C-alpha positions in Angstrom: 79.1 69.0 133.5 82.6 68.1 134.6 83.9 68.5 131.0 82.5 72.1 130.9 84.5 72.9 134.0 87.6 71.4 132.4 87.2 73.5 129.2 86.4 76.7 131.2 89.6 76.2 133.2 91.7 75.9 130.0 90.0 79.0 128.5 90.6 81.0 131.7 94.3 79.9 131.9 94.8 80.9 128.2 93.2 84.3 128.8 95.3 84.9 131.9 98.5 83.9 130.1 97.6 86.3 127.3 96.8 89.2 129.7 100.1 88.6 131.6 102.1 88.6 128.4 100.5 91.8 127.1 100.7 93.5 130.5 104.4 92.6 131.0 105.1 94.1 127.6 103.5 97.3 128.6 105.4 97.5 131.9 108.8 96.6 130.6 109.3 98.2 127.2 112.9 98.1 125.8 114.3 101.5 125.4 117.0 102.7 123.0 120.3 103.6 124.6 121.5 107.1 124.3 124.9 105.7 123.5 126.4 102.3 123.1 127.3 100.6 126.4 130.3 98.9 124.8 131.4 100.9 121.8 132.3 98.7 118.9 134.6 100.0 116.2 132.9 100.4 112.9 129.4 100.5 114.3 127.7 103.9 114.4 126.0 105.1 117.5 122.3 105.8 117.5 122.6 109.6 117.2 125.5 109.4 114.8 124.2 107.1 112.1 125.1 108.2 108.6 122.2 110.0 106.8 122.3 107.8 103.8 122.1 104.0 104.4 124.9 102.0 102.8 123.6 100.8 99.4 123.9 97.2 98.5 126.2 96.2 95.7 124.1 94.8 92.8 125.9 92.1 90.8 126.4 93.3 87.2 124.1 91.5 84.8 126.1 92.1 81.5 128.4 89.1 81.9 125.3 86.9 82.6 123.4 87.9 79.5 125.4 85.5 77.3 124.0 82.5 79.1 120.6 84.0 79.9 117.6 81.7 79.5 114.9 83.7 77.6 112.2 81.1 78.3 112.9 81.3 82.0 112.8 85.1 81.7 109.4 84.9 80.0 108.1 82.7 82.9 109.5 85.1 85.5 107.9 88.1 83.6 104.5 86.6 84.0 104.4 88.1 87.5 104.9 91.5 85.9 101.8 91.1 83.7 99.6 92.1 86.6 100.8 95.7 86.1 102.5 95.8 82.7 101.6 95.0 79.2 104.4 93.7 76.8 102.5 93.7 73.5 103.4 96.0 70.7 100.9 98.9 70.8 99.3 97.4 73.9 97.7 99.7 76.5 99.3 100.9 79.6 98.0 99.3 82.8 98.9 100.2 86.4 102.5 100.5 84.9 103.5 101.5 81.4 103.6 99.1 78.5 107.1 97.7 78.3 107.4 97.0 74.6 110.8 98.4 73.4 111.8 99.4 76.9 115.4 98.1 76.6 117.5 100.9 75.3 114.7 103.4 75.5 114.4 106.4 77.8 113.3 105.9 81.4 110.0 107.6 80.6 109.6 105.8 77.2 105.8 106.0 77.0 104.5 109.5 76.4 100.9 108.5 77.3 101.8 107.2 80.8 101.9 109.3 84.0 105.3 108.6 85.5 106.3 109.5 89.0 108.4 112.7 89.4 111.3 110.4 90.5 111.2 108.4 87.2 110.8 111.6 85.1 114.0 112.9 86.8 116.1 109.9 85.7 118.7 110.7 83.0 119.8 108.4 80.2 118.2 105.3 78.8 117.3 101.9 80.2 120.6 100.1 79.5 121.2 96.6 80.8 122.8 97.7 84.1 120.1 100.3 85.0 117.4 97.7 84.3 119.4 95.3 86.5 119.4 97.7 89.4 115.8 98.6 89.0 114.6 95.0 88.7 116.7 94.1 91.8 115.0 96.7 94.0 113.0 99.4 92.3 112.6 101.6 95.4 116.4 101.7 95.9 117.2 102.3 92.3 114.7 105.1 91.8 113.6 106.4 95.3 110.1 107.7 94.9 109.0 105.4 92.1 105.4 104.3 92.0 106.4 100.7 91.3 105.7 98.6 94.4 107.5 95.5 93.3 110.0 94.1 95.9 112.5 93.0 93.2 114.3 89.9 92.0 117.2 88.9 94.3 119.0 86.4 92.0 121.3 88.0 89.3 120.7 85.2 86.8 116.9 85.7 87.2 117.3 89.4 86.4 119.5 88.5 83.4 116.9 86.1 82.2 114.1 88.7 82.5 116.2 91.4 80.8 117.1 89.0 77.9 113.4 88.3 77.4 112.5 92.1 77.7 115.2 92.7 75.1 113.3 90.6 72.6 110.1 92.6 73.2 111.0 95.2 70.6 110.9 95.7 66.8 114.7 95.6 66.7 116.3 94.3 70.0 119.1 96.4 71.5 122.6 95.0 70.9 124.1 92.9 73.7 127.0 94.5 75.6 130.4 94.2 73.9 131.9 90.7 74.2 128.7 89.0 75.1 
Protein backbone atom coordinates (compact mmCIF):
# COMPACT_ATOMS: atom_id res chain seq x y z
CA UNK A 1 0.00 0.00 0.00
CA UNK A 2 2.84 2.39 0.83
CA UNK A 3 4.47 1.78 -2.56
CA UNK A 4 1.25 2.83 -4.33
CA UNK A 5 1.35 6.17 -2.50
CA UNK A 6 4.98 6.62 -3.54
CA UNK A 7 4.23 5.92 -7.23
CA UNK A 8 1.14 8.16 -7.14
CA UNK A 9 3.23 11.01 -5.69
CA UNK A 10 5.79 10.66 -8.51
CA UNK A 11 3.02 10.58 -11.13
CA UNK A 12 1.30 13.66 -9.69
CA UNK A 13 4.62 15.54 -9.49
CA UNK A 14 5.33 14.72 -13.15
CA UNK A 15 1.88 15.85 -14.25
CA UNK A 16 2.18 19.11 -12.30
CA UNK A 17 5.61 19.78 -13.81
CA UNK A 18 4.23 19.18 -17.30
CA UNK A 19 1.23 21.45 -16.69
CA UNK A 20 3.43 24.24 -15.33
CA UNK A 21 5.79 24.03 -18.31
CA UNK A 22 2.94 24.14 -20.82
CA UNK A 23 1.13 26.86 -18.89
CA UNK A 24 4.19 29.07 -18.62
CA UNK A 25 4.76 28.70 -22.35
CA UNK A 26 1.21 29.92 -22.98
CA UNK A 27 1.57 32.88 -20.65
CA UNK A 28 5.00 34.07 -21.73
CA UNK A 29 5.33 33.65 -25.48
CA UNK A 30 8.35 35.29 -27.10
CA UNK A 31 7.33 38.02 -29.51
CA UNK A 32 9.18 39.29 -32.54
CA UNK A 33 10.57 42.77 -32.17
CA UNK A 34 9.34 45.41 -34.58
CA UNK A 35 12.95 46.53 -35.00
CA UNK A 36 16.27 45.42 -33.64
CA UNK A 37 17.04 46.69 -30.14
CA UNK A 38 20.72 46.93 -31.01
CA UNK A 39 21.15 47.34 -34.77
CA UNK A 40 24.01 45.27 -36.15
CA UNK A 41 25.58 46.30 -39.43
CA UNK A 42 24.98 43.75 -42.17
CA UNK A 43 21.97 42.13 -40.46
CA UNK A 44 18.60 42.94 -42.00
CA UNK A 45 15.75 44.01 -39.74
CA UNK A 46 12.60 41.88 -39.57
CA UNK A 47 10.54 44.04 -41.93
CA UNK A 48 13.42 44.81 -44.29
CA UNK A 49 14.66 41.30 -45.09
CA UNK A 50 15.56 40.80 -48.74
CA UNK A 51 12.85 39.05 -50.74
CA UNK A 52 15.15 36.34 -52.05
CA UNK A 53 17.19 34.41 -49.52
CA UNK A 54 20.92 34.34 -50.11
CA UNK A 55 21.71 31.23 -52.11
CA UNK A 56 24.42 28.90 -50.95
CA UNK A 57 27.46 28.53 -53.15
CA UNK A 58 27.68 24.98 -54.44
CA UNK A 59 31.22 23.70 -54.93
CA UNK A 60 31.84 22.92 -58.62
CA UNK A 61 31.94 19.22 -59.36
CA UNK A 62 33.84 19.29 -62.67
CA UNK A 63 37.33 19.30 -61.04
CA UNK A 64 36.30 16.35 -58.85
CA UNK A 65 35.12 14.12 -61.69
CA UNK A 66 38.69 13.08 -62.53
CA UNK A 67 39.03 11.31 -59.18
CA UNK A 68 35.39 10.25 -58.86
CA UNK A 69 34.77 6.77 -57.46
CA UNK A 70 32.14 5.20 -59.72
CA UNK A 71 31.62 2.25 -57.34
CA UNK A 72 30.93 4.63 -54.45
CA UNK A 73 28.56 6.53 -56.75
CA UNK A 74 26.69 3.29 -57.48
CA UNK A 75 26.37 2.65 -53.74
CA UNK A 76 25.08 6.17 -53.11
CA UNK A 77 22.65 5.90 -56.04
CA UNK A 78 20.92 2.94 -54.36
CA UNK A 79 18.97 5.43 -52.27
CA UNK A 80 17.66 6.90 -55.54
CA UNK A 81 16.27 3.54 -56.64
CA UNK A 82 13.25 4.01 -54.39
CA UNK A 83 11.97 6.55 -56.92
CA UNK A 84 14.10 6.15 -60.07
CA UNK A 85 14.94 3.36 -62.47
CA UNK A 86 18.35 3.36 -64.16
CA UNK A 87 17.93 0.45 -66.59
CA UNK A 88 17.91 1.07 -70.33
CA UNK A 89 14.25 1.03 -71.42
CA UNK A 90 13.14 0.59 -67.80
CA UNK A 91 9.84 2.04 -66.63
CA UNK A 92 9.38 5.38 -64.93
CA UNK A 93 8.61 5.14 -61.26
CA UNK A 94 7.73 7.98 -58.89
CA UNK A 95 10.51 9.80 -60.74
CA UNK A 96 11.60 9.38 -64.35
CA UNK A 97 13.94 6.66 -65.58
CA UNK A 98 17.43 8.18 -65.50
CA UNK A 99 19.12 6.14 -68.25
CA UNK A 100 21.01 8.62 -70.43
CA UNK A 101 20.18 11.64 -68.25
CA UNK A 102 23.72 13.12 -68.30
CA UNK A 103 23.86 15.43 -71.29
CA UNK A 104 20.14 15.05 -71.99
CA UNK A 105 17.43 17.70 -71.66
CA UNK A 106 15.91 18.43 -68.26
CA UNK A 107 12.68 16.72 -69.33
CA UNK A 108 14.45 13.86 -71.12
CA UNK A 109 11.61 11.32 -70.80
CA UNK A 110 8.63 12.12 -73.03
CA UNK A 111 6.42 9.61 -71.18
CA UNK A 112 6.92 11.16 -67.73
CA UNK A 113 4.79 13.92 -66.22
CA UNK A 114 7.34 16.53 -65.07
CA UNK A 115 6.49 19.47 -62.82
CA UNK A 116 5.96 22.81 -64.54
CA UNK A 117 9.14 24.01 -62.81
CA UNK A 118 11.19 21.23 -64.43
CA UNK A 119 9.55 21.76 -67.83
CA UNK A 120 10.56 25.44 -67.64
CA UNK A 121 14.27 24.58 -67.24
CA UNK A 122 16.36 25.48 -70.27
CA UNK A 123 19.38 23.58 -71.53
CA UNK A 124 20.61 20.10 -70.78
CA UNK A 125 21.70 18.20 -67.70
CA UNK A 126 25.38 19.12 -67.81
CA UNK A 127 27.69 18.24 -64.94
CA UNK A 128 27.21 21.48 -63.01
CA UNK A 129 23.42 21.59 -63.34
CA UNK A 130 23.27 17.99 -62.09
CA UNK A 131 25.62 18.99 -59.27
CA UNK A 132 23.35 21.82 -58.14
CA UNK A 133 20.24 19.67 -58.45
CA UNK A 134 21.70 16.73 -56.52
CA UNK A 135 23.01 19.12 -53.83
CA UNK A 136 19.52 20.48 -53.12
CA UNK A 137 16.77 19.85 -55.69
CA UNK A 138 14.30 22.32 -54.18
CA UNK A 139 16.83 25.17 -54.41
CA UNK A 140 18.06 24.29 -57.90
CA UNK A 141 14.55 23.95 -59.36
CA UNK A 142 12.01 25.63 -57.05
CA UNK A 143 8.71 23.82 -57.49
CA UNK A 144 10.21 20.45 -58.44
CA UNK A 145 8.27 17.36 -57.42
CA UNK A 146 11.46 15.73 -56.17
CA UNK A 147 11.41 15.54 -52.39
CA UNK A 148 15.05 14.46 -51.89
CA UNK A 149 16.98 16.61 -49.40
CA UNK A 150 20.23 16.40 -51.38
CA UNK A 151 23.82 15.26 -51.00
CA UNK A 152 25.95 17.71 -49.01
CA UNK A 153 29.46 16.47 -49.90
CA UNK A 154 30.78 17.59 -53.27
CA UNK A 155 32.82 14.39 -53.74
CA UNK A 156 29.70 12.27 -53.12
CA UNK A 157 27.88 14.26 -55.80
CA UNK A 158 30.83 13.80 -58.18
CA UNK A 159 30.79 10.05 -57.53
CA UNK A 160 27.05 9.80 -58.25
CA UNK A 161 27.35 11.93 -61.39
CA UNK A 162 30.28 9.82 -62.64
CA UNK A 163 28.15 6.70 -62.12
CA UNK A 164 25.12 8.33 -63.79
CA UNK A 165 27.35 9.24 -66.73
CA UNK A 166 28.00 5.53 -67.31
CA UNK A 167 24.27 4.78 -67.42
CA UNK A 168 24.02 5.59 -71.13
CA UNK A 169 24.62 4.03 -74.53
CA UNK A 170 27.45 6.48 -75.12
CA UNK A 171 28.56 8.35 -71.96
CA UNK A 172 28.83 12.13 -72.22
CA UNK A 173 32.43 13.38 -72.49
CA UNK A 174 34.05 14.60 -69.30
CA UNK A 175 34.65 18.36 -68.99
CA UNK A 176 37.78 19.61 -70.78
CA UNK A 177 40.99 18.88 -68.92
CA UNK A 178 39.44 16.18 -66.72
